[in-house]
N, C-alpha and C positions, 0 to 999 in steps of 0.2 A: 586318317587325320592324327591319330595318336602317335604314329611313327614320325610324322612331321613335327609334332610338338617335341617329341623325344630328341629328334635331330637338332631342333632349335635350342633345346636345353644344353646339349653337349657343346654346341657352338658358343653359347653364352658362357659356359664354364671355361672354355679355352680362351675366350676374349678377356675374362677377368679371373685369371688363375688365383691370384693372391686372395681376392675377396671370397672366391668359392672355397678355397682351402680353409680360410678362417671359419666359414659357416659349417663346413664338414667337421672341422675340429671341435667347434662349439657343440654341435649336435652329438658327435661321438663321445665327447667327455660326459655330457649330461646323460646320455643313454647308458654308457658304461657304468657310471656311478649308480644310476637307478637300478640297473639289472643286477649288479653285484649284490646290493642290499636286498632287492626283491627276491633273488634266488635263495639267499640265506633265510629270509623270512618264509618263503615257500617251503623250504626243507624243514625248518624247525616248527613252523606253525600250521603245517598241513594236517589233514585228517589221517591218522595212522592206520585206520581200518575203514576206508570209505565204503559206503553201502551198508554198513553194519553198526557204525559207531553210535547211532541213536537207539540201538537195541541192547547195548552192553552198559551195565550200570555198576558203579562202585558203591559198596555198602558201608555205612558208618553207623555205629551205635554208641551212645554216651554211657559207657560203663565205668567211668572214673569215679573216684570218691568225691563227696560233696565237701571239698575243702573251703576255707574262708574266702579264697579268691574267686570261687565259682559264681558265675552269673547265669541265670536261666536264659537259654537260647544261644549260649556260646557254642562255637564250633566244636563238635565232639572229636575225640581222638581219631586219627584217620585210618587206624587198623583195628582188627578185632582180636579179642582174646581167643585162646584155643577152645574154651568151653562154648563160646557163642558161635564161632565159625563151624564147629562140628555140629552144633544144634541146628543151625540154618542149613548145613549141607544135608543132614539126615532128613530134614523136613521136605526138601525137594519142591519148594513152592514155585521155582522158576522153570523155564524150559531147560536151561542148563545152569549149573552153578559150580564155582571153583574156589577152593581155599588153597593158599600157597604161600611160600616164602622163598627168598633167595638163600643161597648157601655157598660154601666153598667145599670142594671135594678133592681128595687126594686120589689120583689115578695111578694104579700100579700096572704098567704095560707088561704083556707076556713077552714082547720082543726085547731081548737082552740089550739091543742097541739103544733102546729108549730108557731113560732114567725116570723114576717116579716124579710126577709133577702135580701141582695144585691147579685146578681149573674151577670155573664158575658153574654152579648147579642151581636147579630149581626143583624143590619138592612141591608137588602139586597133586590135585585130584584128576580123575580120568577125563573130565570134560574140557580140560585146558586146550587141547590141540584143535578140537572142533570149534570151540567158542572163539578162539583167537585166530582161527584160519591158518594154523601153522602148516606149511606145505611139506609133504613127504616125498623123498626120493625113493626110499625102500620101506616096506612094512607100514606100520601104523602105530597109534598110541595104544595104551592098555584100556581095559574096560572097568566098570564099577566093581565087578567081581574081583579083579586084581587089587583094587583098593581095600575091599573087605578082607581079602586073604593076606594082606601085607606082603604082596608078591615082590620078589626081587627081580623086577624087570626095569628096563631103562630105555629111554629114547636119547639118541646122541645127535649132535649137530653135524653139519656137513664138514666143517673144518676138523672136528675131532675124529670123524670117520676117516678123513684123509690121513690124519696123523697116525692113527692106530692100525688102520686096515687098508691103507693105500687107495681109498675111495671105492673099494669093492662093496658088494652087497653083504653087509655084516649081520643081517638079521639072523638070529639063532646063535651068534657068537657070544662070548662072555667077556666082560670087562670086570676088573676088580676095583672097588671103591672102599678104601680103608680096610683092606684085607677081606672084604665081603664080595662074593661073586654075584654079578647081575647079568641077566640074559638080555641081549639087545633085541627089542621088538620093533624098533623103528629108527630110521635115519632121516633127518630133515634135509630139505634143500637149503641153500643159502637163504637166511631169513634174518632180517633186522628191522623190527618195528621202530619207526621214528615219529615221535619220541617213544621211549619205553614206558608206555602209558599204564600198563597193568601193575607195575611196581616202580614207584618213583623214589623209593627209600635209598637207593644206591646211585641215583642220578638219572636224569631224563634221557640222556644220550649215551648211555653205556651200551656195551656189546651185550647181546642176549646170552643166555646160559649155554653151556656146551653139553650139559648132562641134565636129564629130566627123569625123575623117579617118583613113585607114589609117596605122598606125604605121610601116609599111614606107616609105610615101611621105614621112613626116616625117624618116626617116633619110636618104633620098636627097636631100631638099631642105634638110636641116639646119635644120629648123624649131624646134629647141630644145625645152625642157621646163621645168616648174616643179614645186616640191615638194621633198620630202626626198631627199638624195643622201648615201650613206655610202661613202667610198672608203678603201682601205687599200693598203699596198704602194707600189711605184714605178710611176707612170703612164708613164714613159719618154717624156715629151713628148706622149703621145696625149691626145685629148679624152676627158673622162669618159664620154661617151655612145658611144664607139667600141665595137666588138664585143669585143675581147679585153682589156678593161680591168677591174681589180678595183674596180668601183663598183656598188653596189646602188641602183637608182633606179626599177625597174619593178614595178608591181603585177601579180600573177598569180593568176587564179582558174580553177577547174575545176568543171564540173558532173558529178556522179556520181549514179546513180539509186538506189543501195541501199547498205546498210552493207557488204555483201560487196564491192561495187565500190570503196568507200572504203578498205577494208582492202587490197585488191589494189593500189590506186593508191599507198597509203602504202608498201607493199613496193617498188613501182617506184621511188619517190623515194629510198628507202633504198639500193637497188641503184645508182641513178644517182649518189648521193653517194659511195658506195664506189668506183665507177668513176672519178669525178673525183679522188678521193683517190689512187688508184693512178696516175692520169695526172699527179699533182703539182699540180693546180689547187686542190684542197681540202686545207688543212693540218690541219684539225680532224677528229675522228672524225665519222662520219655522224650528223647530228642534225637531223631533219626535223620540221616541224609541218604538220598538215592540219586546219584548224578550220572548222566550218560557221559561217554568218553570226552567229548569236546568241552562240556561244562566242567568236568572234573579237571581237565588240563588247564582251563581258564582259571578256575578257582585256586589251583595250586601254583598259578603264575609260572608255568613251565617255560613259556617263551621269554627269553631274556629281555629285560626292559631296554637295554642298550640297542638291541636289534630294532625294536620299534622306533626308537629315536633316530637311528641311522636311516631308516626308510623315509621318515619325514624330512630329514636333512637332505637326502639324495633327491627327493622330489623338488625341494626348494632350489637346489642347485640346478636341476633340469629346467625349472621355470626361469632362472637367471639366464641360462644358456639359450632358451627359446626367445627371451626378450632381446638378447643380443642378436640372434638370428633374424628376428623381425626387423631390427634396425638396419642390419646389413642388406637384407633383401630390399628394404625401402630405398636405401642408398643406391643399390644396383638398378632398381627400376627408374630412379631419377636420372641416372647416367644414360639410360636407354630411351629417354623420352623422344628423341628425334626418330629413332628406329620405330618406336611404337606409333608415332604420328604418321610416318610413311605407310606402315601397314594398314592403319585405319583409313588413310586416303586411298589406298588401293583396294579397299572393300572389306577389310577385316572388321567383324562386328566386335562390340564390347565383350560379348560372351566368348568369342574366340580368343581374345586377348586374355580374358580372365582364366580360361582353360589352359592356355599356354603357360601362364605363370604358375598355375597350380601344378601342372605336370612337372615344371622345372623344380618346384619345391619338393614334389614327391620323389623325383630322381635324387635330389640332394639328400632327402631323408633316408633313402635306401642305401646310399653310399655311406652316410653318417651312421646308419644302423650297422653296417658291416664293420665299420671302425669301432662302434660301440660294443659289438660282440667280442672283438679282439681285446678291447680294454676290460670288458667284463670277465673274460677268461683269465686275464692277467690278475684282476682284482680277486677272483675266487682262488687262484693259486696262492696269492699272498694270505688270504684268509685261512687256507689249509695249513699254512706254515705257523699260524698262531697257536698258543697253548690252550685255547678254549676247548672244552670237552666236545663241542659240536663241530669243531673246525674241519675235520676230515669228511664231514657230510656235505660240505659246500660244493656240490656238483650241479652243473646246468643240464637239465633234461630237455627233451624235444619240445614239450609244451612251452618251457621258458624261452627256448631259442626262437620259437615262432612268435611268442609275445614280444621279444626284443625287436624283431623286424616290424611287427605291427605297431608297437609303440613308437618306433622311429618314424614310420610312415605317417601315422596320425599326428605326431608332434610337428613334423615338418609341414604337413598340410595346414595345421592350425596356425603355424608361424607364417605360412604363405598367404593366408586369407587377406590380411590387410594390404600387403604389397600388391597382390593381384587385383584387389578392388581399386587401389590407387592407379595401377597401370591401365586398367580398363576405362578409367575416367579421364584419361589424358585426351585433350582436344586436338584433333589432327590439324585444324586450321591454324591454331596458335603455334604449333610446332613448325608447320611449313613456312609461316611468316618469318620465323626467327632464323631460317636457314638462308 
């Protein structure tokens, strides 16, 4: 029976080509606009580390001076001082903990055909790769002993390994950073967390670092850092990255396995802040923040507001397209009243007529969905041409492709309900009398 309804739908399309094309175009435009914006929303607003994001927490402490503009309960500075980050790291109260900062590093290749170049780096502690599930092609990260020893070891990205070593297993080889030799202990697979949630100071959609080395080594060799730095009080001639300096510039994350552990860790941070207050380091009342990944991204308003607005506008446009489709389907059913009356007189039930028109709407939706896919691909191509920092990430994956076809089918069936109900209610006797 379904094949019969499908054949009737094709016959109906051929009998009213202009009307059918208008409906397909309306659905295609609505679906294309919707899926373009939804794909961008999906890419930018998705969970960057699914299955683990609820167990990774960003840590904030209120270490700033109690200036006249201070109000109790205000949002604390979003990074930690070196003193606080090292104290929390040494306490090891979480399952894993990481202190880190972004940086720029000058690479001096051994290959004379390559000139020295500057690339992005991340100075971090040993748990970084396990905590953030960085995938390795060769080797692994370093351990806590390497942190303690200020070891000159390095993990490099897939792209840097391709550039320096032709993509071969470079574990055990050496690269030079600012004239200092570092032994390669690991090479990452292609990896780009989106958004770059563990460090938002240089942009949420930046490329990940190409070089990773122990942060303790960066302190010893004075390798510098990049990103946001917030200082207050008198530095007394000290460098902002020194240990006992009132400057917040380090990101700090902790991995906790349960809500109970998170509550316990929050209490620990509260107690630590109170202790630092009694010691005279913290001038403000204890005010800590412990946010999991998605709450952290939401609080930092990582998803551009214009993307949210575009999604609502696209759905409004789809609703307009569906309203037009309903009107066109109703007009089409009215034109076919005589045909429906004859079918009813020959024994077709109202249910059969209703099913016939729903199948017709479904076929219309699938064709409109294919057109919508093509228009969405065109829309995403135009997005990738824009100068926005997230533009190159606008790619449709298989789940979004399946969602496109499902949305087209559901939208067309919803649009076909009223026309199908109207068609099923046509009286055969009245139609036969008018013939």
